[in-house]
N, C-alpha and C positions, 0 to 999 in steps of 0.2 A: 418165125422164131421169136421168142420173147427176149426183150433187151436184157443184157447182163448188168444191170445196175439197180440201185434202190435209192429212194429218198426217204428221209426220216419222216414219220407221220406225227400226228398232233401230240406233243407233250411227252412227259414221262409217265409211265404206266400208273394207273390209279385203279387197281382192281382189289376188291375186298375178298379175302379168302380166310375166313375165320378158322382157327385151329389148323394153321397152314401145314403143320407136320414137323417131324423131327429131321434135322439135317442128316444126310447120308454121305458116304465117302466116295461114291461113284455116280456118274451122271445117270439120271433116270428120266423117264417120261411117264405121262399118265398111262400110256399103253405099254406093251412089252417092248423089248429092244430088237424085235425082228424087223428086217426090211432095210438095213443099211446103217451107215455111220450117223452118229448124232453130233451136232455142234451145239453143246448145251448152253442154255441161258442160265440155268441154276440147277442145283443138285438136291432138291427137296421132293418129297413124294408127290406133291401136286403140280410139279413143273410140267409144262407142255413145251418140249424142246423141238427145234427144227431138225429135219433129216437132210443129209447131203443129197443133192440132186445131180450136181455135176462137179467134177474136179479134174485138175490138170497139173502137170509138172510136179507131181507128188514126190517129195524127197529131194527136190532140187532148190536152186536159189530163187525160183519163180513158181512156187507152189501156190495154187489157188483152189478154193472150194466155194460152192454156193449151196444154200440149204433153205428149206422152207417147211413150215408146219404142214404135215400131210393130212388129207381128209380123213384117213383111217385113224390116225392118232387123235385128231380133233374130235371125231365121233365118239371115241372111247372116253376122252376127257369130258366132253359135254354130257355124255350119259351119266357120268359119275357126279359132276359138280354143277351142271345146269340142265337137268333133265327136262325142265319145263320150257326152256328157251328154244323155239323152233329155228331161230336164226343163228344159234350158237356156232354150229360147225362152219357155216359160211363165214361168220365174222372172225373166228379164230384163224382160219386159213388166210383170210384177207389181211388181218392185222398182225399175224405172226405172234399171237399171244401178247405178253407184256412188252415185247420189243417194238410193237407197232411197225413192223416191216414185213411186207409180203414176201421179200426175198432178202436173205442174209448172205453176206460175202466175207470171206476171210482169206488171208494170204500170209505167206511166210518165206523168208530166206533161210532155208534149212542149213545152209553153209555158214552164214555169218551169225545165225542165232537170233534172228529178229522176226517177230510175228505181229500182224494186225488181225486179231480175231474178230468175231462178229460184233463186238461192242465198239469197234473203230478206233480203239486206243492202240498205242504201240508198246510192246513188251520185249524185254531182252532176256534171252536164255542165260541162266547162271548156274547150270548144273542140275542135279537131282536132289529130291528130298532125302535126307540121310536116315531118318527114322520116322516112326509113327505110321498112321494109316496110309500116307502118301509115299512111303519109302520106295525109292527107285523111280518115281515118276518125275517128269520134267518140272523144273522150278523157274520162276520168272520174276523180274523186277520191272518197275516203271516209275517215271517221274510224276505221274498223275495220281495224286492222292485220292481222287474221287473213285478210283477203281482198286479195291483191296487186293493185296497180293503178299501179305506178310505171314500168313499162317495157312495151314492146309484146310482146316475145317470152315472155309468160307463158302456160303451158299451161292453167292453171285447176285443176290437181291437184297435190297434194304427194305425192311418191313417195319411199319409203325406198330406200336402196341395194340392198336385197334385191329390189326391184321391186314392193313392196306399196304400194297407194294408201292414204294415211293421212288424207286430207282433200281437200275440193274446194270451189270457189267463186272468184268473181272471174275474173281473167285478162282482160287488156285486149282481145284479139281477141273473146273471148266476150261481153264487155260491149258492144262495138261492134256485133256481129252482132245482139244482142237489141234494142238501141236502133233499129237499122235496120229491124227487123220492126215494133216498136211505133210508131215515129215516121216511118214511110215517107211521103214527100211533104210533111212539115212543114218549115217554115223553121227554121233553127238557132236555138236559144234565145240570148238575150243573155247572154253569159258574165259580165257585170258583176252580174247578178242572181243568178248561181249562184256565189257566192264560195266559196273553198276553206275548208272547216271545219278547225279546229285539231285535231290528233290528240288522242285521249283519253289521259289519264295512265295509266300502268301502276303499280299498287300495289307499292311496295317498303317494306321495313321502315322505319317512321317516316316514311312519305311525306308530303311537304308539298304542299298543294293549290296549283295554279297560279292566278294571278289570273283568267284567263279561265274557270276552272272554278267560281269563286265567283259568277259572274254568272248570273242567270236567262236562259234562252232567251227571245228577244223574243216568241215565240208560245207559251210554256210554259203548259200547262194546270195550273191550280192544283188539286191533289188534296187537300191537307190541309184538312179541315173538322172540325166538332165530332164527326161520326159516321164519320170516315174518315181514315186516314193519321196517326193519333196512337196512342201506346201504349194508351190507354184504349179507343179505338175498335177497335183491333185485337183486344184482349182480348174485347170484346163480340161481334165477328164470329166469333172462335174458339169462343165458347160456343155458337153457333148452327150450327156447321159439322158436327156429329157425325152427320149423317144418312147419311154415306158412310164405309165402312170397308173395309180390306183386311186379312185375317187378324187381325182384332181391333184393328188400329190405326185409330182414327177420326180423320178430319180435324178439326183444331182441338184435338186433345189436347195437353197440355203434353209437352214432350220426354221428361221422366223417365217419365211414364205410357206413352208410346209405346215407349220402350226396354224397359220391363217387359213390355209386351204381346208384343213381338218375342221376348224371352227365353222367355216362356211358350209361344210357338209353336214355337221352335226354339232350344234351349239352346246350339247350336253357333255362333250368330251372334257375331261380334266386330265392333262398329261403329267405323269410323274416320272422324274428322271432316275436312272440307275447311275450312281456315282462311284467311281473307283477311289478308295481312300488315297489321300495325297502322298506323293513321293517326296522324300526328304531332299532329293536332288532338284526337284521342281517346285519350290515353295510358291504358293499362290496360284499354281496351275491346276485347274479343275478338269478332270477327265470324265465326260458324261457321254458314254457310248450309245445309250439306249433311253428312249422315253416311251412309256406305255400309258394307255388309258386305263381306267378301272374296268374290270371285266363286267360284262352284262350291262353296259351303259345303254339307257333307253335311246331309241332312235326317234326322230320327229314323228313318225307314224305310229310308234308304240306297238307295232305288230311284231317287231323282232328286237333283239339285243345286239350290240356291237362291241367289239374289242379290237383295238388297233395298236400298232407299235411302230416306232421310227428308229432305225439304226443309222447312226451318224458318225462322220469322221471326227477325230479329236485333235487337240493341239499337237503340233503347231499349225495345222490346217484349220481353215474355217470349218464350222459345222455344216457339212453338206449331207443330204440324205442319200445313203448308198443302198438302203434296203428298207422295206416296210411290209407289214402284213395287216390284213383286215379279216376278221372272223364275224360272220353274221349268224346268229343263233335263232332258231324258230321254236318258241316254247309250245305253241298250240299246233296240233297236227293239221287243222284246217287252214292254217296260214302258210304251210310249207309248199314251195313249188316243186314240180317234178324235176328229176335229174335232166330230162330232155330240155325243159325250159331253162334251167341254169346253164347248161352247156351251150345252148343256142345263144344266150345272152353274152356268154364269154366269147364265143366265136364272132359274134357281131362286133365286139369291141376290138379283139386282138387278132382276128382272122383264124384261119385253120391252124391248129396246134402243130408244133414240131413233133411231139410224141404223146401218145396216149397209152398209159400202162394198164396192167391187168386189173387194177383197182379203180379204173375210171378217173385216175388223176391225169389232168391235162397239163402239158408243159410247152411253153413257147420259149425258144432260145434265139438270141440275137448276138451277132458279133460286135466288135468294138465300133464298127461303122453304122450299126443299127440295122444291118441286113439280117433277115431271119435265116436260121440254120434249120434244115429239115431233117427228116427222120434218120437216115443212115448215119450221117455225120453227127447228128445230135446224140444218137445212141452211143457212138464211140466216145464222144466227149464225156457223157454222163458216166459211162463205165469207168473211165480213168479218174474223173474228178469228184465223184460223189463222196469219197472218203476225205477229200480235201476241203470241200464245202461244208464245214461244220455248222454254219448258221444258214438255215433255210426254212422251208415250209414246216411249220409245227415244231420248231425248236424252242419256243418261248420258255418252256419250263426249265430249260437248261441254261438260259442266259442270265448270268449274275456277274457281280463285280470280279470275282475270282477268274472267270473265264476270260474276260477282256484283259485283266491284269497279266495273265500268262502270255497273251499275244503281244502286249506292249513290252514286257520284260524279255521274252524270248524271240520276238519276231513272228511274222505270220506263220511260218513253217516250224514253229517251236516243237510241235508233236513229232516231226520227222527230223529232229536234230538240225534244223536250219537248212535242210536240203529240199529244193523244189525238184521232185523227180520227173516232172513233165515239162520242164524248161519253158515256163510261162504259159502253157496251154490253159491252165485252170484259172488264170487271172485275166482272161481276154473276152469274157462273155457276160451277157445279161440274161436273166431268167424271169419268167412269170410262171407261177405254178398255182394250180387251182384244184380243189377237191371238194366234192359234195357228199356228206355222210348221210343225208336225209334229215338230220336235225340241225346241221350247220353247213355253211359254205366258207371255206378258207381260201383266200387269195393272197399270195405273197409275190413281191418283186425284189430283185436284187441286181446290182451292178458289181460284179466281182473285181473288175479293174479298179473301180473307185475304192472299193473296200480295201484291197491289198495296198494300193498306193497310200491311203490314209493310215493304215496300220504301220507300214514301213516308215513313214514320216514320223509317227509318234515313237516308235522303237528307236529310230536314229537319234531323236532328240533326247530321250531318256538315257541312252548309252553314253552320249557325249557328255551330258551334264553330270551323270553319276561318276564317270571317269575323272572329270575335273575335280569333283568333290573328293574322291578317293586320293587323287594326287596331292591335293592341298593338305588333306589330313596326314598323309605320309610325310610331306615336307614339314609340317608343324611338329610332328612327333620326332623327327630327326633333329630339330632344333632344341628340344627340351633337354635339360640337364640330366645326366645319369645319376640316379640316386646313390648315396653312399651306403656301403654295406659293412 
């Protein structure tokens, strides 16, 4: 049986489709709609959308569905758009078209009116569209501005004027179609219980926290404890995380030591930080969650190119590496190793993998004590936690200051309204993931316990100082004289 989970693959889709076509108001695929339900990525004539393969709990509070691009649909799409590409069908099935997922998963609470569709974001049911082409279809809202939801005629993909797809997700027709699959036959949720959440603040220089952002979520899981979510606890976790490394960079390393290790590996690396604009409540405190090299940096042998990134904990914790990736690209075919050679090298270093998925991605999983977790349990953990682990293998294109800002402002579980549904399960493991595409090898490592502890410490610091600033301003305002009228 194939594992019921997925991991995001490399980057945001970058596929050139000239004259992409006119938007339509119902989900379509390159082929016809025979053969089962569709969980649409987008609603344009050239979209290749995954079909539902399994579903359970339909219409209940625990509705789930899985979908993938079918070989039949891929064959029709490839015959139309890439007729000369002999590997097209295999590649589209493996990568799931622009989603870069061999398997898509969606879930819904059809009673409470909440859905996590295949894009992984959270949406709240707010009734139906009252008029227009979507009249009578389910309508949703979300706090995440990256995923459009404000009008019906949204395609679900962002397209550059050149015709290149630069991102995907959301899209009101797509959301409606997925809800109708997950909640078929269920009565409409009470919209009063599914109130519209307030948009998350976008960090700006000297940004001031909004009053609603200073309040705890009603269901927020309290993560800060004596051994978690504080600078001291984060340092202790970092000290025990070094059982995993990539090219000499061990998880839990202080940032300076990690940079020294990278320079020893490849002196050509120039690391550039991603910086979150400063918070008004934290003057002089710099938040630098990520450092990356320039893409296609020359290696000492000049036979291949490299790209690396370091994910680090932020203030008030010391900067410790909780995650990193390394991508090695082979420009010349004669310099490319075989997949067997690559996998043998990985197994020599990390041992037998915990999981190998259908796309030949290898995953090693370790518990907080550094003991490896093997297949059955690893599959179970991945099934539950893949939607929580937003940063992982191949997520580089989505990592920007706004992403990290949302975590600091809203806490690690901001996308689920502050609630940890799995009671700490997903913040207890370390992962090594590796995939070989033929042109490149991508290896990433992450310690989720260190990540969440660091984010929690930063969130706690910002909330405390922002609340102090708000109280001070309120007190100052109360002391001011009332103007005469």
